N, C-alpha and C positions, 0 to 999 in steps of 0.2 A: 524689623528685627521676621520674621518668618514665623510660621506655626508656633504655640506655645505651651503645649504637652508637656507632661511629668517629666515623660522618657523625652521629647526631645529637650528638656533643660540638662537632661542626665547627658544626655552624646554630648553637645557642644559643651558642657565643660565636665565632665568627667571627673578633674578632681577639685570640682566648684567650694563643696560641700567637706569637710574630714568626717570620721564618725561623731565625732562630739559637738561638730555644726549641725549637722542633718537635721532639715525641717522637723521640730520636734514633736512624737507623737506620745498629747496627753490623757492616757488614761483618765478614766471619770473617778477609779480609784484616787488615783494621785495627784490629780488636780486638787486645788482650794475650792471650798465647796460655794467660795462666789463663782466661778467658772466652771461651768456643768455642761459636762458635751449633750445635745441635742438640737432642735430645731432650730435655736433660736440661733438670730447673726451676731458678730461684732462686725459695727460700724467703723466703719477705715476712711478715713479722710485721705486726700492725695492720692490716690494710688498710681494714676497714671507718672507722678514723678518719682524718682531715681528709686527711695526708703520705701515707699509707699504700694508699691508694686513687690519690693519682697514682703513685705510683711503678708501684703494680701494672699501672695504665693505661698508663705510658709503656713500660713492659718489653714489655709484649704490645703494643701497637704496634709497635715494633722488632723484632718477632718472638721474639721470646723466652718462654719455656715459664714461667709464676709457678705455684709452691703457695703458696695465702693460707692462717694460722691465724687462726680462730675458737675465741672461749666459744660454746660449747655452743645459749645462748640465740640468739647470732647468725649460723648455718648458712646458716638457710636466705635472710636475708638479703646475706651475703656471699659464695654460693654464687652467687647470682639475679643479682648486681651485673658481672659479666663472662660468663657462661655463653654468649654470644653466639661470646666465643674456641674453644669448643669442649675436646677434648682436653689444647690447651694450658694451658687453667686447671683449675686443682685445688683444693681446699677440704679442711681434716684440720681436725679441732677437737686445741683445747691450751687448756683450764681452768689450769692449772699451770703457769706457768711454770720458778718452783724446783725444782720437786721432781718436775716431770712427765719422760714419757720420749718424746722426739724419732726415736725408732728408725724407724717410717711418718713420719713426718715427711720424714726426711731421705734415704729412699731416691731414688735417680735424683737428687741434688743437687747442683751446680756452685756453688749462692754461694747465703749466707744476707745479708739485709739486717733487721736487727729496728731496726723503726719505734717499737715498741709500747711505750706509758711506761706507769705505774701516775699517776692524778692524788690527790695525796692532799687530807685532807678537814679536817685544821687539828687533830686529838688526838694526843695523844703513842702512841698504839694506831696510825693510821695515819699518823704519818713513821714510826716502826717498822718499819711493811707495807712502804710506798712504798721507801723504804731495800731492805730488806728482796730487795723485787722486781726492784728500779730492778739491782741490786748483782748477788744472787745468780741472780735469772732470769736476765738477757742472760751471765755465764760458765755458765750450766746451757747454750746450747743453744748457745755457740759450743763449749766443751770438747766436747758429743758430737757437734758438728758436726764439727770438727777429728783426732775419734775414726773419724769413719765417714769420713775423709779428702779431705773439704772445704777449700778452702785461700782463700776467696777469702769476707772477708766486710767487710760496714756495718754501719755505729752510727748510730742520730741521738742528736745530743747538745744542747746549746742553748747560743747567747751564753755566757748564763748561767754555764757552765762555766770563762769565763775571768774576768781579773780585772780586773774597769770600773771600779776604783779610780784605777787612774796615770793619765800624761797617755799620750793617745792618740797616732797609733794603736795599735788595742790590738792584739796579733796573734795566731798560732798558739801562741808561745811560753811564754803566761801562765797562770796558773790560778787559781780564786775560791778564797779561801786560806779559807771556808768552813768553820767544823767540827761533827763528828759531834753535838756537845754541841748545839750551834747549834738545828739542826733539831729536838732533842730539847724544847727548850724554848720553841721557837716560835709565837707565835700568828699570824702569816703567815706565809700558800699559798707566800707567791713565798718565804719563807726555804725551808721546807722542800725546793721544788720544786730551788732551788739545790744542794742540799746533795744532794737524789736524784741530778741529771745528773751535778754535778759527783765524785761518789764510784766513779756507774757510768762513766763515762768513764776515770774514770784506773783500776778496775779493767778494763776493756777492755784498755787500754795496755800494763798490765801482763802483762795475760795474750797480748797480741801479741811482748813481747819476750821470751816465755818459749820464745813459739812463732813461730822469728826463718823459717821456712818458707813460714808464711801472708803471706799478705797482707790489712792491716788497712786501713780508711779510717771516718773520723768525719767528719761534718759539724755545723757547730755555727752555725746558722743564729740569726736572732732571730723577733721573734712570725712568724708568717706570716696573710699573707693572698692572698685569690686567690680565682679561683671554684671551686668545687666540682669532685672527680671527677664522670666518667660515671655510676660504679657508686655514690654519694654516693644516704643516705636519713635521713632526719630525719623520719620519723612520726610520731612522740611529741610533738612541739616542743620537743626537749630541746635545752633551754640550752646544756648541758654536748658536746652532741653539735655543736654549729656549732663550736668548739675555740676558736683564738684568735680565729674571726670574730667572734664575739661580741664581741669589744672597734669592728670595723666598725657591726656591728648597731647596737651601742648610740651609735655618732654621726647614727644617721635614727628615733631615739628622743627627746624632746625632754628627756626625766627620765635619758639614756642616760648609761652613765660610761663616762671615757676609759680608754685603756691607762696603764698601770703610767712606762711608757716608749716611747721613740718608736722600738726597735730597730725594724725589720723587714727580710723578706725572701719575695717572691713564693712559693709553695709550689710549682708547676709550675718554679722555676729549682730549688729545693732538690731538687726531685725526677729530675730531668734530671744535676742532677748526682751524685747513685746513681747513678745511669744507664751516667751517662758514666764517674763513676769505677771500677764492675766492672769495664771493659775496659781501663782506666790503664794504662799503664808500671807496674812496679813498682818498691816501695818502693826499692830497691839504686840505682833510675836518677833515681827524683824528690825523694827524699826523703820521711820521714817523712808519710800524707797526713790531715792533720787541716788539715780544710776549713772555713774560717768562710764563709760564708755571706750578704750585707748586701744591700740597695739601698740607697738616699737616704733616710737618716731623713729622717722629715717630722712635723709637728705637728698636734694635732686641731684648733685653728680652720685651720691651712691645709686639712685634708682635707674639713670640712663647707664650708667654703667655695670649692673645689672641686666639691664636692658639688651645693651651688646653685648653680655656671654651671652645672654638663654636664647636672641633671638639678631642673631649675625646679620641676617638680612637687613636689620635694620640701622645696624651701627651710619652710615653715611648720611641721615636726616635724624640727627638725636640734638635735642636743645644745645645750644651753643651755651648758653643762662647758666641752666642746668649744668654741662660738663664745668664750670668753673664757679659752683656753688659750696658754700661753707660747709662747714661740718654739721651735724644733728646735736642738740642738746640731749644730755640721756631723759630717755622716758618722765616727765616730770609730773605724771597724773596715777592719783590711789586710786587701782582697781577692785577694792577692798570690798566696797558694795556689793558691786555683782556676786562675786561672791558669796557673802554675806546671804543678801538675801534673795539673791535666786541661785545659787550654786556654780557658776559658770567661773570656771575653774583654766580656760585653754582659750585663743585669741590667734584667729591668723594671723600668719603671718605680713609684714608687706610683701616680701618677693611673690607668694603666692598673690594677695590682692593687687599687684601693679601688673601681674602680666596677666592675669584676667581679663583686668579693665584692658590691657594693652589688644588683647585677641577678640573681644566684642568692638572695641573703636576699630581697627582693621575690619570687620567685620562691615562695620556700619560706613564706613568711609567707601570699600568695593561696592558695597548697596548707592550709596550716593554717587560715583563715578559712573554706576550702569547706566543711572536714570541724568546724568550729566548735569547733578547736582554740588555745587559747594558749600561748606560749613558755613553761618551765618549769624 
C-alpha cells in the first residue's frame, strides 16, 4: 500500500467509518482517570497485523502516543507505517514474548494493548509453541508492565474462547470447553487456535484477579473483515498477511474457499472498542470487561450475491463454493457488554465491511500483478 497519512485513509475509504465509528477523540475530561491525555505511550503489540494496525491508527488519530512492538525483520516496515505522526509514534524490537525483557518498551507507558497472536502450523511442536507464546507471552508482558506501574490493559481474544455449543444467545459468561490435550492431538488448526485463545484469555483473567488494582479488558470478536489500516503492507503477496480477509479474497475467486463459520466483526469496530475501553469506567463501576463484539452474521452466498450486485465486474470470478453455501443462522452473540461497559450501540454492517475489504484486496492484487507476484 502507498502512503499512510490520515487524509489518504479518508480518501481511500470515503465511507470507511460512519460518524459513530470514526476514530474516537477522548478528551481528558471525558476519559477515565486511568487513561489521561499526555506524553505517555500506549504500548501496542502486533501493529503489523490486521487488527493491530487499526488499533495504532485509531489511537494516534485520537491524540495518543503509540509505541509499537516489532520483530527484527519487520522494524523498517512498522516504523514507516505511521512515521508521519513524528514523536507520537515509536517502535521497539521484541522478538521473544515469552522470555523477553520489556524494560525499554515499558518506559513512559500508561497502557498496554496485546494484539499479537501466534498462528499454529499444525504440528505437535507448533501447537505447544502456540500455546506457550499465547499464554506465557501474554503473562510476561502483563507481569512486567504491572511491575513497572502500568495499570491499564487490553487483550485481544476471540469469539472462539466462548462456548458456542449451547443455545444462543452466547454471552461473555461462557468458556470454550476445549482441553489442552485436544490441541496436542489436533490435526485441524482451528482446534489449536481455539485452545490457544481460550487458555491464554483464562490466564489473563487469572492475572487480573490476582492484581485487582489493574484494569483489564478483553475483546472477543468473530472473524475480522474490513479495509486494511493506512499503514498496512503486504509487498510479498502473502496469504497469511491478509489475515481473515483471506476469506473475503476467497469469495472473489472461482475456486476460492469460504470461512468455516459465519461469525463476523468489522475490524474498525473492534479497534474502536479497544480505544474506548482504555478510557472506560473502571471494573468496579461497570463489571468485568470481557467484551463480545459481533456484526450481523451472514452467509457466503449472501456475500457473493451482494458483491455481484454492487461490483458487477466481478461476477464472473466469484467463488463457486460460496454460490452454493447454506444460509447463516440468526446472529447468536449477545453484544450487551459492549453497550453497558463501553457505550457502543451501533456496529458496521457486513455489506459495508465486505465491500471495503474487496476494494482493498483488489488494489493489493493490482499492485502484486504490477510486480509480477502471485499470492503465496
